[in-house]
C-alpha positions as CSV (number, residue, x, y, z in Angstrom):
1,M,6.0,-21.3,-2.3
2,S,5.1,-22.8,-6.0
3,T,3.9,-19.8,-7.6
4,A,0.9,-19.7,-11.1
5,Q,3.5,-16.5,-11.4
6,H,4.8,-16.8,-14.9
7,K,4.5,-14.6,-18.2
8,I,2.2,-16.9,-20.8
9,G,3.1,-14.5,-23.5
10,S,0.1,-12.5,-24.9
11,G,1.2,-11.2,-27.7
12,F,0.0,-8.0,-26.0
13,G,2.5,-5.7,-23.9
14,A,3.8,-2.3,-21.9
15,R,2.3,-0.2,-25.3
16,S,-0.7,-2.1,-25.5
17,T,-3.7,0.2,-25.0
18,A,-7.5,-0.8,-23.8
19,D,-8.9,-0.7,-27.6
20,D,-5.4,-2.9,-28.1
21,V,-6.6,-6.4,-26.3
22,L,-10.4,-5.7,-26.8
23,N,-9.6,-6.1,-30.2
24,G,-12.2,-8.7,-31.6
25,I,-13.6,-9.1,-27.6
26,D,-18.1,-9.0,-28.4
27,L,-18.8,-7.5,-25.0
28,S,-22.4,-7.4,-25.8
29,G,-24.7,-8.0,-22.7
30,K,-21.9,-8.5,-19.8
31,L,-22.1,-5.7,-17.4
32,A,-18.9,-4.5,-15.5
33,I,-18.4,-1.6,-12.7
34,V,-16.2,0.1,-12.2
35,T,-14.5,2.0,-9.4
36,G,-13.2,5.6,-10.1
37,G,-14.4,4.9,-13.5
38,Y,-14.8,8.8,-14.8
39,S,-10.3,9.9,-14.7
40,G,-7.8,8.6,-15.2
41,L,-7.5,5.0,-16.0
42,G,-10.7,4.3,-15.6
43,L,-11.8,6.4,-16.9
44,E,-10.1,4.9,-20.4
45,T,-11.5,1.3,-18.8
46,T,-15.4,2.7,-18.9
47,R,-14.6,4.3,-22.3
48,A,-13.2,0.3,-23.9
49,L,-15.4,-0.7,-21.7
50,T,-18.2,0.5,-23.9
51,K,-16.7,0.6,-27.4
52,A,-16.9,-3.6,-26.7
53,G,-20.4,-3.4,-26.6
54,A,-20.8,-3.6,-22.5
55,R,-22.9,-2.0,-20.3
56,V,-21.0,-0.5,-17.1
57,V,-21.9,1.1,-14.1
58,V,-19.8,3.9,-12.3
59,P,-19.6,3.8,-9.1
60,A,-18.5,7.6,-7.5
61,R,-17.1,9.9,-5.1
62,R,-18.4,13.0,-6.6
63,P,-21.3,11.7,-9.0
64,D,-22.1,14.9,-10.7
65,T,-17.6,15.3,-11.6
66,A,-18.2,12.1,-12.6
67,R,-20.8,11.9,-14.6
68,E,-19.6,15.1,-16.5
69,A,-16.9,13.1,-17.4
70,L,-18.5,10.5,-18.9
71,D,-20.8,12.9,-21.3
72,G,-21.5,11.5,-24.3
73,T,-20.5,7.5,-23.6
74,D,-22.6,5.3,-24.6
75,A,-24.1,2.8,-21.3
76,V,-23.2,4.2,-18.9
77,E,-24.8,4.2,-15.3
78,V,-23.8,6.6,-13.0
79,E,-24.0,6.4,-8.7
80,E,-23.4,7.4,-5.7
81,L,-20.3,5.8,-3.7
82,D,-17.6,7.3,-1.1
83,L,-15.3,4.1,-0.8
84,G,-14.1,5.2,2.7
85,D,-17.5,5.5,4.4
86,L,-19.3,1.8,4.4
87,E,-22.0,3.1,4.6
88,S,-22.5,4.3,2.1
89,V,-20.9,1.2,0.0
90,R,-23.8,-0.9,1.8
91,A,-26.4,1.6,0.1
92,F,-25.2,1.6,-3.0
93,A,-24.7,-2.6,-3.0
94,E,-28.1,-2.6,-1.2
95,R,-29.5,-0.3,-4.7
96,F,-27.9,-2.5,-7.2
97,L,-29.0,-5.8,-6.0
98,A,-32.1,-3.9,-6.0
99,S,-32.5,-3.8,-10.1
100,D,-31.5,-8.2,-9.7
101,R,-29.1,-7.9,-11.9
102,T,-26.2,-9.8,-13.1
103,V,-22.1,-8.7,-12.4
104,D,-20.1,-10.0,-15.7
105,L,-16.5,-7.4,-14.7
106,V,-16.0,-5.9,-11.3
107,I,-12.9,-3.6,-11.5
108,N,-11.9,-2.1,-8.3
109,N,-9.5,0.4,-10.3
110,A,-10.6,3.8,-7.4
111,G,-8.2,4.5,-5.2
112,I,-5.5,7.5,-3.3
113,M,-2.5,7.8,-3.4
114,A,0.5,9.0,-1.0
115,C,-1.6,11.8,0.7
116,P,-0.9,13.6,3.9
117,E,-1.9,11.6,7.9
118,T,-5.8,11.1,6.6
119,R,-8.4,9.5,8.8
120,V,-12.2,7.6,7.4
121,G,-14.8,5.7,9.5
122,P,-13.9,5.0,12.9
123,G,-10.2,6.4,12.8
124,W,-8.6,4.0,10.0
125,E,-5.8,5.2,7.1
126,A,-7.6,6.4,4.3
127,Q,-5.6,4.6,2.0
128,F,-5.9,1.0,3.7
129,A,-9.2,2.1,4.1
130,T,-10.1,3.4,0.9
131,N,-8.5,1.1,-1.3
132,H,-8.7,-2.1,0.6
133,L,-11.4,-2.7,2.9
134,G,-14.3,-0.7,0.6
135,H,-13.4,-2.1,-1.7
136,Y,-13.5,-5.6,0.0
137,A,-16.9,-4.7,1.7
138,L,-18.4,-3.5,-1.9
139,V,-17.2,-7.0,-3.4
140,N,-18.5,-8.8,-0.7
141,R,-22.0,-6.8,-0.3
142,L,-23.0,-7.0,-3.3
143,W,-21.6,-11.0,-4.3
144,P,-25.1,-12.1,-4.9
145,A,-24.9,-10.3,-8.5
146,I,-21.2,-11.2,-8.6
147,A,-21.8,-15.4,-8.2
148,A,-24.9,-15.7,-9.9
149,G,-22.5,-13.8,-13.5
150,G,-19.5,-16.1,-12.6
151,A,-17.8,-12.3,-13.0
152,R,-14.3,-11.7,-13.1
153,V,-13.0,-9.5,-10.0
154,V,-9.9,-7.0,-11.2
155,S,-7.9,-5.1,-8.6
156,V,-6.0,-2.6,-9.3
157,S,-2.6,-3.1,-7.2
158,S,0.7,-1.3,-7.8
159,A,4.5,-1.9,-8.2
160,G,4.1,0.0,-4.7
161,H,3.0,-3.0,-3.3
162,H,6.6,-3.1,-3.0
163,F,7.2,-1.1,0.2
164,S,6.1,-2.6,2.2
165,G,3.9,-5.5,3.2
166,I,0.5,-5.9,5.3
167,R,1.9,-4.4,8.8
168,W,-0.3,-6.1,11.2
169,D,0.5,-5.4,14.7
170,D,-0.4,-1.4,13.0
171,V,-2.2,-1.9,9.9
172,H,-3.9,2.0,10.3
173,W,-0.6,3.9,11.7
174,A,-1.5,5.2,15.3
175,N,3.0,5.0,15.2
176,G,5.0,6.9,12.9
177,Y,2.7,7.1,9.7
178,D,5.0,7.1,6.6
179,K,2.8,8.3,3.3
180,W,4.0,5.9,0.8
181,E,4.5,3.3,3.1
182,A,0.7,2.9,3.6
183,Y,0.7,3.5,0.0
184,G,2.5,0.2,-0.9
185,Q,0.5,-1.8,2.4
186,A,-3.1,-1.0,0.6
187,K,-1.5,-2.3,-2.9
188,T,-0.2,-5.3,-1.2
189,A,-3.7,-5.7,0.2
190,N,-5.5,-5.3,-3.2
191,V,-3.2,-8.3,-4.6
192,L,-4.3,-10.0,-1.4
193,F,-7.3,-9.9,-1.6
194,A,-7.0,-11.4,-5.4
195,V,-5.5,-14.2,-4.1
196,H,-8.2,-14.8,-1.6
197,L,-11.6,-14.0,-3.1
198,D,-9.9,-16.5,-5.9
199,R,-10.0,-19.4,-3.4
200,L,-13.3,-18.8,-2.7
201,G,-14.9,-17.7,-5.4
202,Q,-13.9,-20.4,-7.8
203,G,-16.9,-22.8,-6.9
204,S,-19.1,-20.8,-7.8
205,G,-17.0,-20.2,-11.2
206,V,-15.8,-16.2,-10.0
207,R,-12.2,-15.4,-10.7
208,A,-10.3,-13.0,-9.5
209,F,-7.0,-11.2,-10.7
210,A,-4.1,-8.3,-8.9
211,L,-2.3,-5.4,-11.6
212,H,0.5,-3.6,-12.1
213,P,-0.7,-0.6,-15.1
214,G,2.2,0.8,-15.2
215,G,3.1,4.3,-14.7
216,I,1.3,7.0,-15.8
217,L,0.7,10.7,-14.8
218,T,-3.3,10.7,-14.4
219,P,-5.0,12.8,-10.3
220,L,-4.0,9.9,-8.0
221,Q,-0.9,11.9,-8.4
222,R,-2.8,14.2,-6.8
223,H,-1.9,14.7,-3.4
224,L,2.4,14.4,-4.7
225,P,3.8,18.6,-4.0
226,R,5.3,19.5,-7.6
227,E,8.5,19.3,-5.3
228,E,8.3,15.5,-5.0
229,M,7.5,15.0,-8.3
230,V,10.7,16.9,-9.3
231,E,13.1,15.1,-7.5
232,R,11.5,12.2,-7.9
233,G,12.5,12.8,-11.7
234,W,8.8,11.8,-13.2
235,I,8.7,15.8,-14.1
236,D,11.2,19.2,-14.8
237,E,9.3,22.3,-13.2
238,N,7.4,23.3,-15.3
239,G,5.7,20.0,-14.4
240,T,6.9,18.5,-18.6
241,P,7.3,14.4,-18.2
242,L,11.5,13.3,-17.8
243,N,11.1,11.3,-19.6
244,P,8.1,10.6,-21.4
245,E,9.0,7.0,-22.9
246,A,8.8,6.1,-18.8
247,F,4.9,6.8,-19.0
248,K,2.3,4.5,-20.5
249,T,-0.9,6.7,-21.6
250,P,-3.7,6.6,-19.9
251,E,-4.2,3.9,-22.6
252,Q,-1.9,2.1,-22.2
253,G,-2.2,1.9,-18.8
254,A,-5.7,0.8,-18.2
255,A,-5.0,-2.2,-21.4
256,T,-3.6,-4.8,-18.3
257,Q,-7.6,-4.2,-16.0
258,V,-9.1,-4.6,-19.1
259,W,-7.2,-7.4,-19.9
260,A,-7.8,-8.9,-16.5
261,A,-11.1,-8.7,-16.9
262,T,-12.2,-10.0,-20.0
263,S,-9.0,-12.4,-21.9
264,P,-9.7,-15.2,-23.2
265,Q,-6.2,-16.2,-21.9
266,L,-7.0,-15.6,-18.6
267,A,-10.0,-18.7,-18.8
268,G,-9.4,-21.6,-16.3
269,M,-6.5,-19.3,-13.9
270,G,-6.8,-17.0,-11.3
271,G,-4.7,-15.6,-7.7
272,V,-2.7,-14.1,-9.8
273,Y,-0.7,-11.1,-10.3
274,C,-0.2,-9.5,-13.4
275,E,2.0,-6.6,-15.9
276,D,2.3,-5.1,-18.8
277,C,-1.0,-7.1,-20.1
278,D,0.4,-10.1,-18.3
279,I,1.4,-12.7,-15.7
280,A,4.2,-11.3,-14.1
281,E,7.6,-13.1,-12.6
282,P,8.1,-13.1,-9.2
283,A,9.8,-10.4,-8.2
284,P,14.0,-10.5,-8.8
285,A,16.0,-10.2,-5.3
286,D,17.7,-7.2,-7.0
287,G,15.6,-5.1,-5.4
288,N,13.9,-3.8,-8.9
289,R,10.7,-2.9,-8.2
290,V,9.4,-5.2,-11.1
291,G,7.2,-8.4,-10.7
292,V,5.6,-9.4,-7.7
293,C,6.7,-9.6,-4.2
294,A,6.3,-12.6,-1.9
295,H,4.2,-11.2,0.6
296,A,1.2,-10.1,-2.0
297,I,0.8,-14.0,-3.2
298,D,0.7,-16.0,0.2
299,P,-2.6,-17.6,0.4
300,E,-1.6,-17.4,4.4
301,Q,-1.4,-14.0,4.8
302,A,-4.6,-13.5,1.6
303,A,-7.2,-15.4,4.3
304,R,-5.0,-13.8,7.2
305,L,-6.5,-10.4,5.8
306,W,-9.6,-11.7,5.3
307,E,-10.6,-12.4,8.4
308,L,-9.0,-9.0,9.3
309,S,-11.2,-7.0,6.8
310,A,-14.3,-9.5,7.5
311,E,-13.3,-8.1,11.5
312,L,-13.0,-4.6,10.8
313,T,-16.4,-4.1,8.3
314,G,-18.5,-6.7,9.7
315,V,-18.8,-8.2,6.2
316,N,-17.7,-11.5,4.8
317,A,-20.3,-13.3,2.0
318,F,-18.6,-16.4,2.7
319,A,-19.1,-16.6,6.7
């Protein structure tokens, strides 16, 4: 399979920050939607975008918590949205569309990781439903505003996509739930979503990207027992990172999604997976979890996932 997955030599890297990649970029007059833009990488993303002049809408499952976290940050609007509840997604989208505004940037940043087996909606597995289906429905519901703005849509995935492709025979883990493989499936879905959205949206000037932000210790780890993080060699018994150099700061972790959303270096490009503020290379055959796996950028699987997502959610802006 030929691929556009090759580095372009952006000049940035793993230690670049969101402010670094926005240096010299004026986002005045631009409107961004950043899901989960009040915690961890999302908070740093919101701060960086507003400093560059953008207005940011932050859909939040916990709007009061979001307002508190964003207190003092200018040009931010907080709106209620629970990605695990499709009625909440519909209501948010209808409120936004009623404002008659266009969207320039969408960063699908919110997500959950390695949670205990949890069911939402009609019994859907929570990681697939929240990380993928909720964002799928959100973008499709907001499509009139996204298309009108010729927006970039950024899907925050993870190197966790190496853990699992799409389990076509059991996407909701009716049998033998594994929290890390379920996370991997959801992160693969994030990449496949960007691949197919880019194909569908090009005619409207919409381009889509997926990315791995890097390893960062944020509230995303809230479902992991401390003992498991110790066992994985992330932290010691006191919660101190054992190898600080192995982790990015939140400011560094936010950089790749901000770069994908705004960089003029990506003009005319899309449908690719990025890491360390550059387009990623295909994953090597040695099993190291770097680069992007073939199963996550396969256009046939991307189209199949889109069809499944449309069937499950009842939403498809391109039907």
